[in-house]
C-alpha positions in Angstrom: 109.4 110.5 67.4 110.9 108.3 70.1 111.2 111.3 72.4 107.5 112.0 72.2 106.8 108.3 73.1 109.0 108.5 76.2 107.3 111.7 77.4 103.9 110.1 77.0 105.0 107.0 78.9 106.5 109.0 81.7 104.6 108.9 85.0 103.5 112.2 86.4 105.3 113.4 89.5 104.1 113.4 93.1 103.1 117.1 92.7 100.7 116.2 89.9 99.3 113.5 92.1 98.6 115.8 95.0 97.0 118.4 92.6 94.6 115.8 91.3 93.9 114.6 94.8 93.1 118.2 95.8 90.8 118.6 92.8 89.0 115.4 93.7 88.5 116.6 97.3 87.0 119.9 96.0 84.3 117.8 94.2 83.1 116.2 97.4 79.8 117.5 98.6 79.8 117.3 102.4 76.4 116.8 104.1 74.9 119.5 106.3 74.6 119.0 110.1 71.0 117.9 110.1 71.4 115.2 107.5 74.6 114.0 109.1 72.9 113.6 112.4 69.8 111.9 110.8 72.0 109.5 108.9 74.2 108.8 111.9 71.1 108.0 114.1 69.8 105.7 111.3 73.1 103.8 111.2 73.3 103.5 115.0 69.7 102.4 115.3 70.1 99.7 112.5 73.3 98.4 114.1 71.7 98.1 117.5 68.6 96.5 116.0 70.7 94.0 114.1 72.8 93.2 117.2 69.6 92.6 119.2 68.3 90.3 116.5 71.5 88.3 116.3 71.6 88.0 120.1 68.0 86.8 120.1 68.6 84.2 117.4 71.7 83.1 119.3 69.7 82.6 122.5 67.0 80.7 120.7 69.5 78.4 119.0 71.4 77.9 122.2 68.2 77.0 124.0 67.2 74.6 121.2 70.5 72.8 121.3 70.4 72.7 125.1 66.9 71.2 124.9 68.1 68.5 122.3 71.3 67.6 124.1 69.7 67.1 127.6 
């Protein structure tokens, strides 16, 4: 009885870990070229838009503080 408990508590080896990792990688559904390009363009456009918005707000706040301080 005690032998079975020790076998159940034993950690699987590194080989089992790599096999499960390989099995998980086989489950991944990679996007096709067109959807990858479309999603990449969307991410880049939103990042540039957000950067522009932050720069604009920074300029407005900087102008407002400059107006108040002078």
